[in-house]
BATORMI-450542 format. One line per 10 residues: number of its first residue (from 0); for each residue x, y, z of C-alpha. Coordinates in steps of 0.001 Angstrom, whole numbers, plus 500000, padded with zeros to 6 digits. Example, Ala and Ser with C-alpha at 12.3 -4.5 7.8 and 13.67 -1.06 7.14 Angstrom:
REM residues 2
0 = 512300/495500/507800  513670/498940/507140;
//
This chain:
REM residues 445
0 = 948362/267754/539034  945106/269671/538936  942205/268506/536851  941712/271895/535046  945216/271486/533705  944507/267984/532444  941407/269164/530651  943484/271928/528971  946156/269332/528045  943685/267018/526409;
10 = 941991/269844/524459  945489/271047/523380  946440/267553/522212  943280/267110/520259  943785/270556/518733  947318/270003/517803  946685/266596/516345  944046/268066/513940  944138/271764/513285  947810/272329/513903;
20 = 949241/269026/512840  951125/270651/509995  954326/272392/510957  954555/276146/510518  957894/276025/508619  958238/274200/505299  962026/274307/505374  963665/270997/505096  964949/269690/508493  968542/269827/509717;
30 = 969266/266286/510745  971793/265653/513595  973010/262111/514249  975112/260326/516776  975444/256952/518612  974892/256415/522346  977369/254555/524485  975059/251590/524290  975175/251496/520441  971862/253096/519549;
40 = 972029/255132/516274  970130/258477/516972  968733/260902/514343  967359/264167/515795  965610/267219/514302  964732/270312/516330  961203/271424/515510  960153/274146/517981  957096/275401/516062  954731/273150/518114;
50 = 955079/272053/521756  955291/268436/520836  957954/265738/521013  957836/262611/518766  959906/259553/519316  960305/256301/517394  962390/253353/518386  962999/251151/515350  964263/247628/515602  965482/244985/513130;
60 = 962475/242962/514357  960068/242835/511413  958054/239952/510424  960994/238541/508414  962396/237709/511853  959437/235538/512766  961164/232258/511685  958703/229392/511436  956040/231416/513450  954637/234076/511216;
70 = 952796/236747/513177  955174/236555/516205  956621/240030/515871  953145/241512/515401  951890/239809/518567  955026/240873/520566  954495/244572/519666  950696/244416/520146  951301/243302/523707  953886/245741/524634;
80 = 951447/248289/526246  949347/245603/527992  951290/245752/531128  954705/246586/532683  955769/245988/536291  952674/246157/538448  950740/248138/535884  947986/246444/533928  946889/247308/530423  944247/249660/531689;
90 = 946829/251339/534057  949126/251882/531087  946393/253360/528952  945094/255675/531639  948647/256962/532498  949456/257801/528914  946020/259520/528712  946608/261457/531928  949707/263150/530496  948202/263630/527043;
100 = 950505/261187/525394  950073/258652/522585  951793/255276/522255  951871/253294/518998  953536/250236/517369  953976/249006/513789  955534/246071/512099  956555/245534/508428  958663/243006/506678  961976/244514/507836;
110 = 961435/246554/510951  959275/247224/513896  958668/250571/515493  957367/251827/518992  956402/255491/518976  955613/258139/521530  953972/261490/520939  953882/263864/523934  953610/267494/524792  957029/269003/525495;
120 = 956088/270292/528970  958866/268830/531162  956699/267336/533879  954292/265729/531274  956972/264591/528992  959182/263054/531692  956238/260993/532966  955345/259921/529425  958889/258981/528614  959394/256965/531823;
130 = 956182/254978/530940  957287/254553/527308  960644/253201/528272  959079/250661/530666  956538/249462/528184  959043/248950/525506  961855/247512/527587  959974/245673/530310  956540/244458/529162  954998/242079/531477;
140 = 953082/240125/528720  950094/239140/530990  948678/235681/530219  945098/237027/529905  946118/239735/527428  948185/237174/525465  945198/234888/525235  942910/237792/524240  945339/239126/521526  945787/235600/520082;
150 = 941928/235307/519875  941600/238702/518316  944279/237817/515821  942665/234540/514865  939366/236292/514384  941123/238870/512126  942661/236094/510120  939460/234348/509688  938036/237584/508385  940842/238137/506040;
160 = 940056/234790/504371  936806/236336/503337  938344/239449/501796  939654/239006/498242  942091/241944/498726  943779/240242/501643  943790/236826/499769  945499/238352/496587  948082/240230/498653  948924/237104/500722;
170 = 949117/234755/497730  951152/237277/495728  953931/237449/498261  953970/233788/498826  954306/233070/495039  956864/235904/494641  959261/235000/497587  958654/231248/497895  960883/230178/500805  962208/233578/501669;
180 = 961000/235200/505013  959370/238017/502965  956820/235380/501802  955375/235319/505251  952378/237656/506125  953129/239973/508992  949873/239215/510634  950782/235507/510433  948475/232541/509586  945811/230705/511562;
190 = 948148/227750/511897  951184/229701/513035  949277/231978/515420  947703/228986/517120  951130/227601/517892  952704/230798/519310  953238/230496/523066  953938/233092/525757  957378/231623/525887  957915/232463/522203;
200 = 956722/236039/522843  959188/236642/525640  962089/234995/523800  961466/237217/520640  961575/240306/522811  964699/239290/524586  966346/238475/521194  965425/241534/519217  964517/244461/521489  967923/245668/522584;
210 = 970213/248689/521933  972501/247063/519396  969371/246435/517197  967846/249880/517558  967664/253048/515646  966117/256084/517418  964456/259024/515828  963561/262221/517710  961682/265189/516451  960321/268118/518246;
220 = 960446/271052/520672  963620/270140/522380  967381/270876/522289  970236/268696/521228  971191/268209/524826  967681/267239/525822  967593/264807/522838  970925/263296/524031  969514/262861/527516  966467/261034/526171;
230 = 968645/258768/524023  970909/257886/526931  967947/257105/529101  966448/254722/526615  969876/253229/525881  970456/252601/529499  967063/250843/529847  967642/248591/526822  969840/245494/527206  973002/245485/525178;
240 = 972088/242398/523041  974245/241056/520117  974316/240861/516301  971539/239076/514546  972153/236883/511502  971529/238346/508069  968416/237508/506111  968805/234995/503330  969213/236496/499841  966120/237035/497698;
250 = 966041/234910/494522  964557/236127/491244  960895/235520/490757  959705/233032/488044  956756/233209/485588  953661/231955/487307  950011/232495/487251  947616/231566/490092  943856/231527/489834  941937/231418/493156;
260 = 938203/230749/493158  936146/233304/495092  932356/234006/494885  932457/237561/493502  931625/239378/490390  934773/241441/490729  938293/239859/490277  941276/241265/492248  944414/241023/490166  948016/241410/491454;
270 = 951007/241174/489072  954651/241781/489567  958269/240584/490151  961126/241075/492390  962231/244703/492363  965057/246570/494108  966392/246915/497551  966470/250180/499531  969379/252418/498432  969628/250941/494994;
280 = 971396/253603/492717  968547/253185/490185  965909/254073/492691  965112/257545/491415  964993/256477/487760  962547/253762/488597  960536/255946/490898  960072/258769/488327  959536/256203/485500  956867/254486/487631;
290 = 955104/257703/488246  954515/257907/484484  953661/254169/484264  951184/253656/487101  952099/255831/490103  950708/259164/488915  947006/258541/489376  944838/259692/486549  947831/260901/484478  949522/257542/484444;
300 = 949589/255382/481285  947979/252434/483000  945089/254523/484169  944579/256155/480802  944691/252860/478912  943015/250431/481340  940367/252736/482752  939822/255671/480438  940299/254038/477067  939047/250504/477752;
310 = 936792/250884/480804  938234/247690/482326  938819/248936/485837  937956/251831/487958  941555/251945/489417  944890/250569/488353  948259/251311/489903  951970/250238/490123  954859/250818/492392  958203/249666/493725;
320 = 958429/248896/497360  962109/248552/498353  963125/246737/501519  966539/245625/502979  966410/242849/500502  964826/243451/497024  961176/244224/497477  958428/243748/495038  957362/245681/492000  953525/245473/492059;
330 = 950752/246268/489542  947207/245941/490846  943662/246353/489584  940071/245099/490042  937953/244201/487186  934759/242166/486275  935544/238527/486242  934634/238218/482577  937311/240950/481718  940219/239480/483588;
340 = 942048/238160/480568  941705/241438/478722  942629/243556/481586  945774/241573/482243  946776/241592/478521  946270/245332/478189  948247/245985/481470  951111/243747/480229  951239/245481/476861  951361/248876/478519;
350 = 954192/247736/480658  956057/245989/477791  955758/249075/475673  957110/251168/478501  960019/248873/479178  960919/248934/475461  960252/252727/474705  960191/254524/478132  958168/257674/478701  957972/260629/476360;
360 = 959789/263825/477234  956492/265513/478047  955404/262736/480311  958728/262762/482086  958728/266497/482589  955136/266576/483945  955960/263694/486340  959016/265255/487737  957138/268605/488254  954399/266719/489957;
370 = 956746/264875/492322  958840/267976/493148  955835/270192/493752  954252/267642/496020  957396/266878/497992  956920/269713/500595  953639/268135/501663  955433/264895/502485  957682/266580/505086  955341/269160/506531;
380 = 954578/267646/509865  956601/266325/512692  955216/262782/512161  956342/262900/508398  959764/263896/509396  960004/261263/512120  959030/258623/509448  961801/259850/507204  964295/259903/510067  963411/256311/510883;
390 = 963827/255308/507196  967135/257137/506750  968516/255704/509964  967379/252110/509531  968502/251858/505911  971646/253841/506287  970603/256401/503667  972583/259676/503483  971643/262476/505994  971145/264768/503056;
400 = 968467/262349/501500  965754/264956/502039  967754/267846/500875  968927/265926/497840  965499/264571/496943  964332/267262/494536  967718/267414/492845  967732/263631/492399  964390/263871/490811  965428/266758/488577;
410 = 968405/264867/487345  966371/261855/486057  966543/261589/482317  964781/259646/479502  967812/257409/478943  968125/256765/482704  964446/255666/483047  964766/253439/479921  967972/251835/481113  966770/251245/484650;
420 = 963451/249638/483447  965268/247493/480911  967791/246426/483611  965332/245586/486377  962105/244559/484706  961387/241272/482928  957883/240141/482069  959094/236585/481835  959585/236636/485579  956159/238016/486408;
430 = 953861/236454/488982  950194/236975/488354  947484/236311/490951  943830/236399/490188  941236/236204/492969  937700/235718/491585  935643/233055/490117  938207/230535/488889  935811/228773/486509  934551/231995/484941;
440 = 938101/233244/484642  939127/230020/482837  936196/230273/480541  937101/233928/479721  940717/232787/478980;
//
């Protein structure tokens, strides 16, 4: 491969990842799906506008699978590209760079993902795919990189203990989910990370990174036949594996308030309760309703009342975050420590009024229009589509999910929003976490 070609490739990748990152066509994608012989569920979209192929392998290997070692999945995935076969971490990085490809990983509560972005040129893509498959299926987990990653993670955890935003989030999930795996932070804890061994890393990879546990999303400048060939290559490289046990059921949250002392003039507040699972039939009613309540930015009720009318916070928000099991409903804000009680009371009143009365017709109409008008921007790049394919495939949503989205929003009614909020919301089960000066907050209360 000549160096002038490599320079052109790198410039092209840089150019495509910035200036031409948005797809030319705004038409909703036509999703194809099938299963490989090895059991991988595949979702594919042909997107020939750009000479790029995006791949995402999603596994039921999120942090909820960490067991008694929070942070395990995150460490496993962070170490995937640190070596394979005789290749070191530097070798892997340089080989991806040489073909203009990008490798990435992510871990949330439910799932993990390993992604590849490459130019669709056959020679370049074939080399990138071979390396991608080896990195995902046969990582060598070098001892020196394991030690380095553990040290980096411990430093990050030490740093997070000095950040009130991290503290409030971690404490909120622990108070909300108690003994459920969702209570564990994906990044882990200092105690758990110290106890993770290289043997644990290898065992987790063996247990969860296999074809029966995978959903594959493919988007880009390739045909259905080419996508099938890619899926088969990946399927043949992944071990067959077996069925994993189901997560324990999430229990309803209980009324609780936690005050955490922190040397700051600003208090971080997180409030909420157990919400809904992905695919819940009330999702769209709650989604649109929350847009009126706290998800619509400056037009939301919480923003108008807490910020504009009272000046209690620069920003306030709320949202539902569905997972395989019921995820949280969260309301968050920052305020001066001496205003914590008032900010919480005002937020709770806004929420209570909304549960009781719902939105006005004008609010509902404006929110629906805002959501529908903004939807094309959420599916206007290959990476956006890849993310939706991963979501649809992992959570077994309908293939028409994207095509039905606007219609589902349009069909939301005032009664539907009211019924959904009354059914799923209960202030008597709210968990409230305040990270600030505990003494000052107590005096203010």
